[in-house]
C-alpha positions in Angstrom: 66.0 127.0 108.9 67.0 124.3 111.0 67.7 121.3 109.5 65.0 118.7 109.5 64.4 115.7 111.4 65.2 113.3 108.4 68.4 115.3 108.0 69.4 115.2 111.6 68.9 111.3 111.3 70.6 110.9 108.1 73.6 112.7 111.0 72.8 110.3 114.0 73.3 107.6 111.2 76.4 108.8 109.3 77.9 109.3 113.1 76.8 105.6 114.4 78.3 103.8 110.8 81.6 105.8 111.3 82.0 105.3 114.9 81.3 101.6 114.7 83.8 101.3 111.7 86.4 102.9 113.1 86.5 100.6 115.9 86.4 97.4 113.5 88.6 99.0 111.7 91.1 99.7 114.4 90.4 96.1 115.7 91.6 94.7 111.8 93.9 97.1 111.0 96.6 96.9 114.1 97.0 93.2 113.0 97.3 93.9 109.2 100.3 96.7 110.4 102.0 94.9 112.1 102.1 92.0 110.4 103.1 94.3 107.7 106.1 95.9 109.3 107.4 92.2 110.4 107.2 90.2 107.8 109.3 90.6 104.7 107.9 87.9 102.3 106.0 87.7 98.7 102.9 87.3 100.2 103.2 91.1 102.3 103.4 92.4 98.8 100.1 90.8 97.8 98.7 92.0 100.5 99.5 95.3 100.0 98.4 95.9 96.5 94.9 94.1 97.6 95.2 96.8 100.8 95.4 99.8 98.0 92.9 98.9 95.8 90.1 100.8 97.6 92.5 104.2 96.4 92.3 103.6 93.2 89.3 101.8 91.8 85.9 104.4 92.2 83.7 104.5 94.5 81.2 102.8 91.9 83.2 100.0 91.2 84.0 98.9 94.4 80.3 99.8 96.0 78.7 97.3 92.7 81.1 94.6 93.4 80.8 94.4 97.2 77.0 94.9 96.3 77.0 91.6 94.5 79.8 90.0 97.3 76.3 91.0 99.8 73.6 89.0 97.6 71.3 86.7 98.5 72.8 84.0 96.4 76.2 84.5 97.5 78.1 82.5 100.4 78.3 85.5 102.3 75.1 87.1 102.0 73.0 83.8 102.4 75.4 83.0 105.4 74.6 86.1 107.2 70.6 86.2 106.0 70.3 83.0 108.0 72.4 84.2 110.9 70.1 87.6 111.2 67.3 87.2 109.6 67.9 90.3 107.0 69.8 90.4 103.4 72.8 92.0 104.2 72.9 94.3 100.7 70.8 97.4 101.6 71.3 97.4 105.4 73.1 98.6 108.0 75.3 96.2 108.7 76.1 95.7 105.1 77.2 99.7 105.1 79.6 99.1 108.1 80.9 96.0 106.1 82.0 97.8 103.6 82.7 101.2 104.6 85.4 98.6 107.2 86.5 97.4 103.4 86.7 101.1 101.5 88.5 103.3 104.8 90.8 100.3 105.5 93.8 101.5 104.1 93.5 104.8 105.8 93.6 103.1 109.0 96.5 100.3 108.2 98.5 103.4 106.4 99.4 105.7 109.6 100.0 102.2 111.6 102.4 100.7 110.3 104.0 104.0 109.6 103.6 104.5 113.5 105.5 101.3 114.1 108.1 101.5 112.5 108.7 104.7 113.8 109.3 102.0 117.6 112.8 101.0 118.6 113.3 97.2 116.8 116.3 97.5 119.9 113.7 97.9 122.4 111.8 95.5 121.9 114.5 92.9 121.4 115.7 94.3 125.0 111.9 93.2 126.5 112.4 90.2 124.8 115.8 89.3 126.9 114.5 89.8 129.5 111.0 87.8 129.5 109.1 89.3 127.9 106.3 87.7 125.9 104.8 88.6 122.6 102.3 89.7 125.2 102.9 91.3 127.2 104.9 93.5 124.7 102.2 94.2 123.2 100.3 96.0 126.1 103.6 97.2 127.9 105.5 99.1 124.7 103.9 98.8 121.5 100.3 99.9 122.4 102.2 102.8 124.5 103.9 103.7 121.7 101.8 103.4 119.5 99.0 106.0 121.8 99.4 108.4 118.8 99.8 106.5 115.6 96.3 104.9 117.3 94.5 108.1 117.4 95.7 109.6 113.8 94.7 105.9 112.3 91.3 106.7 114.2 90.2 109.6 112.9 91.2 109.6 109.6 89.1 106.0 109.4 86.2 107.8 110.5 86.0 111.4 108.5 86.4 108.2 105.2 84.2 106.8 106.5 81.9 110.0 107.2 82.4 111.4 103.6 81.6 108.1 101.7 79.1 108.2 99.0 79.4 106.1 95.9 80.2 102.7 98.4 77.3 104.1 100.6 75.3 104.6 97.8 75.5 101.6 96.2 75.2 98.9 99.3 72.9 101.2 101.0 69.9 102.6 98.5 68.7 105.6 100.0 66.6 104.3 103.3 65.4 106.8 105.7 66.5 106.1 109.2 68.5 102.6 107.9 71.0 103.7 105.1 70.0 107.2 104.1 73.4 108.9 105.5 74.7 112.6 105.2 76.1 112.7 102.4 73.3 111.0 100.5 70.5 113.3 102.3 73.1 116.0 100.4 73.0 114.9 97.3 68.9 114.3 97.2 68.7 118.2 98.3 70.8 119.4 95.7 69.1 117.2 93.3 65.8 118.5 94.1 66.8 122.1 94.7 67.0 122.4 98.4 69.3 124.3 98.0 68.4 126.3 101.5 69.0 122.5 103.4 71.6 121.4 101.3 73.8 124.4 102.6 73.3 124.0 106.3 74.0 119.8 105.5 77.2 120.8 103.4 78.5 123.5 106.1 78.1 121.1 109.0 79.6 118.2 107.7 82.7 121.5 106.4 82.7 122.2 110.0 82.9 118.5 111.4 85.5 117.6 108.8 87.8 121.0 109.2 87.8 119.5 113.1 89.3 116.7 112.3 91.8 117.0 109.9 92.9 120.0 113.1 93.0 117.1 115.2 94.9 114.7 112.5 97.5 117.6 111.7 97.9 119.1 115.7 98.6 115.0 116.3 100.9 115.0 113.7 102.9 117.8 115.1 103.5 116.2 118.5 105.1 113.5 116.9 107.9 115.4 115.5 111.0 116.2 117.7 111.5 119.8 118.7 113.8 121.7 116.3 117.5 121.8 118.8 118.1 124.8 119.4 120.9 126.9 117.8 124.3 128.6 119.9 
């Protein structure tokens, strides 16, 4: 039995959500990681704690508070509705924003580790030769950060793809708009449609395994080769 049109639609929404969220995560996560590496202040500890909250909070708890934050009565919810004409909660835009918040630590952490591996004296030498901050970023930091960016993007994409609690609280299950693969799979199991559930689960298993292979492959490339023995 092949996947139904509704299931393929859920797959497409999941891929769109993960792809768009990953782009936003990199745009937000890279400046945050740079700030974490360069600023040793008490404020950084507060930021670290805020960033780590999605790692320890149950997804439904985080989803509930985001749902309250996105409500039309709040400043964020009312501003979005005024700009777009649609509510932020139970919309694809709300899913994207919630996914970015939920997956942010999975992008910031590998970027922070990769940035700390860049030799400080290399950046200092470039600065002494007249390279400004943007030139050092584009010509030195980003090229050396390439594998770290790929690892962070892969982790952010995979984590967003596997979301359930947050997307269920924020988006419900609106076919063609907010119904992602994890919710469609849950509904198949709830309705005892195990054949359809097996197909969706196998698809997600294969994709997740491929993404993990990519992450571990990139991580192996980062490690230096062992020195030959005499």
